[in-house]
A tleap script that builds the chain and sets N, CA, C and O, in Angstrom:
source leaprc.protein.ff14SB
mol = sequence {
  NMET GLU PRO SER THR ASP ASN VAL GLY VAL
  THR GLY TYR GLN ILE PHE ARG SER THR THR
  ALA GLY VAL LEU GLY PRO VAL VAL GLY THR
  SER ALA THR ALA SER TYR SER ASP THR GLY
  LEU THR SER GLY THR THR TYR TYR TYR ALA
  ILE LYS ALA ILE ASP ALA ALA GLY ASN THR
  SER TRP ARG THR ASP LEU LYS PRO GLY THR
  ALA CGLN
}
set mol.1.N position { 0.842 -1.171 0.000 }
set mol.1.CA position { 0.000 0.000 0.000 }
set mol.1.C position { 0.889 1.235 0.000 }
set mol.1.O position { 1.925 1.268 0.663 }
set mol.2.N position { 0.476 2.241 -0.744 }
set mol.2.CA position { 1.178 3.521 -0.754 }
set mol.2.C position { 0.742 4.332 0.464 }
set mol.2.O position { -0.444 4.352 0.792 }
set mol.3.N position { 1.672 4.996 1.135 }
set mol.3.CA position { 1.287 5.845 2.268 }
set mol.3.C position { 0.383 6.991 1.819 }
set mol.3.O position { 0.528 7.501 0.707 }
set mol.4.N position { -0.545 7.394 2.680 }
set mol.4.CA position { -1.422 8.527 2.395 }
set mol.4.C position { -0.710 9.825 2.732 }
set mol.4.O position { 0.249 9.839 3.503 }
set mol.5.N position { -1.193 10.923 2.143 }
set mol.5.CA position { -0.698 12.249 2.486 }
set mol.5.C position { -1.882 13.124 2.842 }
set mol.5.O position { -3.021 12.819 2.490 }
set mol.6.N position { -1.611 14.208 3.538 }
set mol.6.CA position { -2.675 15.059 4.066 }
set mol.6.C position { -2.061 16.406 4.439 }
set mol.6.O position { -0.868 16.475 4.735 }
set mol.7.N position { -2.853 17.476 4.428 }
set mol.7.CA position { -2.312 18.806 4.749 }
set mol.7.C position { -1.975 18.958 6.227 }
set mol.7.O position { -1.229 19.871 6.582 }
set mol.8.N position { -2.496 18.098 7.103 }
set mol.8.CA position { -2.204 18.150 8.536 }
set mol.8.C position { -1.154 17.105 8.906 }
set mol.8.O position { -0.455 17.259 9.908 }
set mol.9.N position { -1.038 16.056 8.116 }
set mol.9.CA position { -0.075 14.985 8.367 }
set mol.9.C position { -0.755 13.710 8.819 }
set mol.9.O position { -1.433 13.694 9.847 }
set mol.10.N position { -0.580 12.648 8.064 }
set mol.10.CA position { -1.153 11.344 8.415 }
set mol.10.C position { -0.360 10.764 9.580 }
set mol.10.O position { 0.870 10.722 9.552 }
set mol.11.N position { -1.081 10.318 10.601 }
set mol.11.CA position { -0.427 9.757 11.785 }
set mol.11.C position { -0.633 8.259 11.935 }
set mol.11.O position { 0.030 7.626 12.757 }
set mol.12.N position { -1.538 7.682 11.160 }
set mol.12.CA position { -1.755 6.250 11.270 }
set mol.12.C position { -2.860 5.761 10.366 }
set mol.12.O position { -3.418 6.511 9.565 }
set mol.13.N position { -3.168 4.469 10.516 }
set mol.13.CA position { -4.153 3.802 9.674 }
set mol.13.C position { -5.020 2.877 10.521 }
set mol.13.O position { -4.540 2.274 11.480 }
set mol.14.N position { -6.298 2.767 10.165 }
set mol.14.CA position { -7.202 1.786 10.750 }
set mol.14.C position { -7.335 0.648 9.747 }
set mol.14.O position { -7.492 0.887 8.549 }
set mol.15.N position { -7.273 -0.585 10.232 }
set mol.15.CA position { -7.392 -1.752 9.360 }
set mol.15.C position { -8.695 -2.479 9.688 }
set mol.15.O position { -8.961 -2.815 10.842 }
set mol.16.N position { -9.497 -2.712 8.658 }
set mol.16.CA position { -10.785 -3.400 8.791 }
set mol.16.C position { -10.654 -4.777 8.149 }
set mol.16.O position { -9.979 -4.918 7.129 }
set mol.17.N position { -11.297 -5.808 8.738 }
set mol.17.CA position { -11.228 -7.157 8.183 }
set mol.17.C position { -12.601 -7.823 8.229 }
set mol.17.O position { -13.355 -7.659 9.188 }
set mol.18.N position { -12.910 -8.574 7.177 }
set mol.18.CA position { -14.162 -9.323 7.083 }
set mol.18.C position { -13.877 -10.659 6.407 }
set mol.18.O position { -12.876 -10.800 5.705 }
set mol.19.N position { -14.749 -11.630 6.614 }
set mol.19.CA position { -14.652 -12.895 5.886 }
set mol.19.C position { -15.730 -12.988 4.812 }
set mol.19.O position { -15.886 -14.028 4.172 }
set mol.20.N position { -16.475 -11.897 4.614 }
set mol.20.CA position { -17.553 -11.864 3.631 }
set mol.20.C position { -17.255 -10.811 2.571 }
set mol.20.O position { -17.061 -9.639 2.894 }
set mol.21.N position { -17.219 -11.226 1.307 }
set mol.21.CA position { -16.968 -10.289 0.207 }
set mol.21.C position { -18.028 -9.194 0.201 }
set mol.21.O position { -19.218 -9.474 0.345 }
set mol.22.N position { -17.598 -7.958 0.036 }
set mol.22.CA position { -18.526 -6.835 -0.056 }
set mol.22.C position { -19.021 -6.305 1.269 }
set mol.22.O position { -19.815 -5.365 1.295 }
set mol.23.N position { -18.570 -6.889 2.385 }
set mol.23.CA position { -19.023 -6.455 3.716 }
set mol.23.C position { -17.830 -5.904 4.481 }
set mol.23.O position { -16.822 -6.590 4.653 }
set mol.24.N position { -17.948 -4.659 4.941 }
set mol.24.CA position { -16.892 -4.043 5.742 }
set mol.24.C position { -16.959 -4.610 7.154 }
set mol.24.O position { -17.977 -4.481 7.834 }
set mol.25.N position { -15.890 -5.227 7.586 }
set mol.25.CA position { -15.825 -5.789 8.925 }
set mol.25.C position { -15.380 -4.744 9.935 }
set mol.25.O position { -15.213 -3.575 9.588 }
set mol.26.N position { -15.189 -5.157 11.185 }
set mol.26.CA position { -14.769 -4.242 12.237 }
set mol.26.C position { -13.286 -3.881 12.123 }
set mol.26.O position { -12.531 -4.533 11.402 }
set mol.27.N position { -12.885 -2.841 12.841 }
set mol.27.CA position { -11.469 -2.490 12.938 }
set mol.27.C position { -10.773 -3.607 13.707 }
set mol.27.O position { -11.176 -3.942 14.821 }
set mol.28.N position { -9.728 -4.184 13.115 }
set mol.28.CA position { -8.992 -5.262 13.766 }
set mol.28.C position { -7.601 -4.822 14.198 }
set mol.28.O position { -6.884 -5.576 14.856 }
set mol.29.N position { -7.221 -3.611 13.830 }
set mol.29.CA position { -5.921 -3.118 14.224 }
set mol.29.C position { -5.658 -1.726 13.697 }
set mol.29.O position { -6.424 -1.177 12.907 }
set mol.30.N position { -4.557 -1.176 14.156 }
set mol.30.CA position { -4.084 0.118 13.682 }
set mol.30.C position { -2.591 -0.002 13.411 }
set mol.30.O position { -1.919 -0.905 13.909 }
set mol.31.N position { -2.098 0.921 12.620 }
set mol.31.CA position { -0.678 0.940 12.311 }
set mol.31.C position { -0.234 2.385 12.126 }
set mol.31.O position { -0.970 3.204 11.575 }
set mol.32.N position { 0.958 2.687 12.583 }
set mol.32.CA position { 1.519 4.025 12.397 }
set mol.32.C position { 2.166 4.159 11.021 }
set mol.32.O position { 2.505 5.265 10.601 }
set mol.33.N position { 2.340 3.037 10.315 }
set mol.33.CA position { 2.964 3.041 8.993 }
set mol.33.C position { 2.020 2.393 7.982 }
set mol.33.O position { 0.936 1.927 8.334 }
set mol.34.N position { 2.446 2.373 6.733 }
set mol.34.CA position { 1.642 1.762 5.669 }
set mol.34.C position { 1.891 0.261 5.591 }
set mol.34.O position { 1.832 -0.323 4.509 }
set mol.35.N position { 2.168 -0.363 6.731 }
set mol.35.CA position { 2.420 -1.797 6.799 }
set mol.35.C position { 1.669 -2.368 7.994 }
set mol.35.O position { 1.568 -1.720 9.036 }
set mol.36.N position { 1.137 -3.597 7.842 }
set mol.36.CA position { 0.402 -4.243 8.923 }
set mol.36.C position { 0.476 -5.752 8.740 }
set mol.36.O position { 0.274 -6.248 7.632 }
set mol.37.N position { 0.761 -6.482 9.801 }
set mol.37.CA position { 0.765 -7.945 9.783 }
set mol.37.C position { -0.389 -8.435 10.635 }
set mol.37.O position { -0.472 -8.129 11.825 }
set mol.38.N position { -1.280 -9.200 10.018 }
set mol.38.CA position { -2.434 -9.746 10.725 }
set mol.38.C position { -2.064 -11.116 11.284 }
set mol.38.O position { -1.361 -11.882 10.626 }
set mol.39.N position { -2.527 -11.429 12.481 }
set mol.39.CA position { -2.202 -12.702 13.114 }
set mol.39.C position { -3.472 -13.403 13.576 }
set mol.39.O position { -4.546 -12.803 13.621 }
set mol.40.N position { -3.336 -14.679 13.917 }
set mol.40.CA position { -4.460 -15.442 14.427 }
set mol.40.C position { -5.484 -15.816 13.370 }
set mol.40.O position { -6.652 -16.036 13.688 }
set mol.41.N position { -5.057 -15.891 12.115 }
set mol.41.CA position { -5.975 -16.194 11.022 }
set mol.41.C position { -6.053 -17.704 10.782 }
set mol.41.O position { -5.149 -18.453 11.154 }
set mol.42.N position { -7.141 -18.129 10.159 }
set mol.42.CA position { -7.329 -19.532 9.819 }
set mol.42.C position { -6.771 -19.801 8.420 }
set mol.42.O position { -7.173 -19.160 7.449 }
set mol.43.N position { -5.842 -20.754 8.328 }
set mol.43.CA position { -5.212 -21.097 7.052 }
set mol.43.C position { -6.256 -21.489 6.015 }
set mol.43.O position { -7.189 -22.235 6.310 }
set mol.44.N position { -6.089 -20.978 4.800 }
set mol.44.CA position { -6.994 -21.290 3.700 }
set mol.44.C position { -8.242 -20.436 3.640 }
set mol.44.O position { -9.014 -20.547 2.687 }
set mol.45.N position { -8.462 -19.588 4.628 }
set mol.45.CA position { -9.631 -18.713 4.666 }
set mol.45.C position { -9.318 -17.409 3.939 }
set mol.45.O position { -8.245 -16.835 4.126 }
set mol.46.N position { -10.246 -16.942 3.116 }
set mol.46.CA position { -10.082 -15.650 2.447 }
set mol.46.C position { -10.636 -14.555 3.352 }
set mol.46.O position { -11.764 -14.642 3.839 }
set mol.47.N position { -9.829 -13.531 3.565 }
set mol.47.CA position { -10.219 -12.366 4.357 }
set mol.47.C position { -10.235 -11.151 3.433 }
set mol.47.O position { -9.486 -11.092 2.458 }
set mol.48.N position { -11.093 -10.188 3.748 }
set mol.48.CA position { -11.227 -8.971 2.956 }
set mol.48.C position { -10.843 -7.793 3.834 }
set mol.48.O position { -11.336 -7.653 4.953 }
set mol.49.N position { -9.956 -6.943 3.319 }
set mol.49.CA position { -9.407 -5.837 4.092 }
set mol.49.C position { -9.729 -4.490 3.457 }
set mol.49.O position { -9.817 -4.360 2.236 }
set mol.50.N position { -9.900 -3.503 4.315 }
set mol.50.CA position { -10.025 -2.109 3.894 }
set mol.50.C position { -9.224 -1.273 4.892 }
set mol.50.O position { -8.986 -1.699 6.022 }
set mol.51.N position { -8.818 -0.094 4.469 }
set mol.51.CA position { -7.975 0.764 5.302 }
set mol.51.C position { -8.470 2.200 5.233 }
set mol.51.O position { -8.928 2.668 4.190 }
set mol.52.N position { -8.369 2.894 6.375 }
set mol.52.CA position { -8.620 4.340 6.443 }
set mol.52.C position { -7.391 5.000 7.045 }
set mol.52.O position { -6.805 4.485 7.997 }
set mol.53.N position { -7.001 6.142 6.489 }
set mol.53.CA position { -5.912 6.928 7.058 }
set mol.53.C position { -6.479 7.871 8.112 }
set mol.53.O position { -7.621 8.318 8.006 }
set mol.54.N position { -5.674 8.168 9.130 }
set mol.54.CA position { -6.052 9.093 10.205 }
set mol.54.C position { -5.005 10.201 10.229 }
set mol.54.O position { -3.806 9.927 10.188 }
set mol.55.N position { -5.462 11.467 10.295 }
set mol.55.CA position { -4.491 12.561 10.343 }
set mol.55.C position { -4.326 13.082 11.765 }
set mol.55.O position { -5.010 12.632 12.684 }
set mol.56.N position { -3.411 14.037 11.940 }
set mol.56.CA position { -3.075 14.576 13.259 }
set mol.56.C position { -4.251 15.272 13.934 }
set mol.56.O position { -4.260 15.421 15.155 }
set mol.57.N position { -5.245 15.701 13.152 }
set mol.57.CA position { -6.427 16.355 13.722 }
set mol.57.C position { -7.522 15.346 14.078 }
set mol.57.O position { -8.580 15.736 14.573 }
set mol.58.N position { -7.279 14.042 13.830 }
set mol.58.CA position { -8.272 13.014 14.130 }
set mol.58.C position { -9.249 12.727 13.007 }
set mol.58.O position { -10.171 11.929 13.175 }
set mol.59.N position { -9.057 13.374 11.853 }
set mol.59.CA position { -9.925 13.116 10.704 }
set mol.59.C position { -9.545 11.786 10.058 }
set mol.59.O position { -8.377 11.398 10.065 }
set mol.60.N position { -10.537 11.092 9.500 }
set mol.60.CA position { -10.254 9.848 8.777 }
set mol.60.C position { -10.583 10.030 7.303 }
set mol.60.O position { -11.476 10.791 6.931 }
set mol.61.N position { -9.836 9.309 6.479 }
set mol.61.CA position { -10.072 9.344 5.033 }
set mol.61.C position { -11.238 8.429 4.695 }
set mol.61.O position { -11.759 7.713 5.551 }
set mol.62.N position { -11.639 8.470 3.422 }
set mol.62.CA position { -12.554 7.450 2.923 }
set mol.62.C position { -11.800 6.140 2.991 }
set mol.62.O position { -10.576 6.123 2.858 }
set mol.63.N position { -12.501 5.055 3.194 }
set mol.63.CA position { -11.823 3.762 3.246 }
set mol.63.C position { -11.460 3.302 1.836 }
set mol.63.O position { -12.066 3.732 0.854 }
set mol.64.N position { -10.483 2.440 1.755 }
set mol.64.CA position { -10.139 1.820 0.475 }
set mol.64.C position { -11.219 0.815 0.105 }
set mol.64.O position { -12.057 0.455 0.932 }
set mol.65.N position { -11.193 0.370 -1.133 }
set mol.65.CA position { -12.062 -0.735 -1.530 }
set mol.65.C position { -11.606 -1.989 -0.786 }
set mol.65.O position { -10.440 -2.102 -0.408 }
set mol.66.N position { -12.528 -2.928 -0.577 }
set mol.66.CA position { -12.159 -4.190 0.062 }
set mol.66.C position { -11.271 -4.990 -0.877 }
set mol.66.O position { -11.582 -5.141 -2.058 }
set mol.67.N position { -10.165 -5.504 -0.350 }
set mol.67.CA position { -9.223 -6.306 -1.116 }
set mol.67.C position { -9.092 -7.672 -0.456 }
set mol.67.O position { -8.940 -7.752 0.763 }
set mol.68.N position { -9.149 -8.760 -1.244 }
set mol.68.CA position { -9.045 -10.102 -0.654 }
set mol.68.C position { -7.607 -10.519 -0.392 }
set mol.68.O position { -6.679 -10.066 -1.062 }
set mol.69.N position { -7.443 -11.382 0.586 }
set mol.69.CA position { -6.166 -12.019 0.882 }
set mol.69.C position { -6.467 -13.351 1.548 }
set mol.69.O position { -7.403 -13.447 2.343 }
set mol.70.N position { -5.686 -14.383 1.235 }
set mol.70.CA position { -5.917 -15.702 1.792 }
set mol.70.C position { -4.815 -16.028 2.798 }
set mol.70.O position { -3.628 -15.898 2.498 }
set mol.71.N position { -5.224 -16.451 3.993 }
set mol.71.CA position { -4.265 -16.807 5.034 }
set mol.71.C position { -3.476 -18.039 4.616 }
set mol.71.O position { -4.031 -18.977 4.043 }
set mol.72.N position { -2.186 -18.033 4.902 }
set mol.72.CA position { -1.305 -19.151 4.549 }
set mol.72.C position { -1.234 -20.161 5.665 }
set mol.72.O position { -0.538 -21.168 5.543 }
savepdb mol mol.pdb
quit
């Protein structure tokens, strides 16, 4: 993922996860960088992720589209 930019400064990201295509799941983590490692997943299960950037003023961006990933 490419890091977000903002006029106030991006301070982190919210990571959303779901096991259902097209459904935004709950926030499962945050990251101060454009990198995140998810743990505790079931091997062979497809998970769908979306991300929102958070700036220094507490504003959040629009979320990304849901992207699939399969646990190894």
